[in-house]
N, C-alpha and C positions, 0 to 999 in steps of 0.2 A: 200695596201695605202687607207687610209680614207680621204676625203675633208670634211671639215668642212665650214657652211655656216652660217653666221650671219643671224638672223630674227629679224624684228622691235617687240619689247615686246607686241605689241597690236595684233598681230598674234600668234595664237596657234599652234608651230612647230607640236605638238602630232596630232592636227587634219588635219593638212598638209599633214605629213606622210601617217596617216590613210587613207586618200583621195587618195593618190598617190599607196599605197600596193592594195586599191579596184580595182585600175584600172591596176594594173600588174607593176608597177614599184618597184623592188627589191630593195633590199641592201641601205635600207635607214631608219635613226630611226630619232627619235627626242634626242635632249641633252642638258642637264642644269647642269651637273656638273660642270662647271667652273664659275656656276653662270649667264649665258648668254644663250640666247633663241637661239637654234642654230639648225642645221639641218646636219645630217651624213652621207656621201655618199661613199658605198666602190665604189673603184675606180682601175681599172685593166690597165695596159699597153695595153692589146689586145683589147680593147674597141675604136671604130673608132672614127673619128673626127663627122661624120654624127651623130652619137647616143650621143654624148655628146652634140652635137646643139640640138636633139631632146628633152634631156632630161633638158635644160636650157629652152627651148619653152615650156615644161610642167609646169615647176616650174613657170616659170612665169605667166602663166596661172592661175596655180590654187592659187598661192600667190595676184596675182589682185583681186582674186574673194573672199579671207580671209580676205579682211580691211572693 
């Protein structure tokens, strides 16, 4: 399963995912094929809610600094 997140055009999704991967966040890629600035995240049913909350917190942190 893949979750797709729209990112503001002023933010380089490729740079964001590169920073995340550099810090061990995997299964995340930039995606522009639909003409939108997006980040795709691989999601799996076995991932716990705490891990999802941690990913959201990391995304918020990196995105806030990307502006």
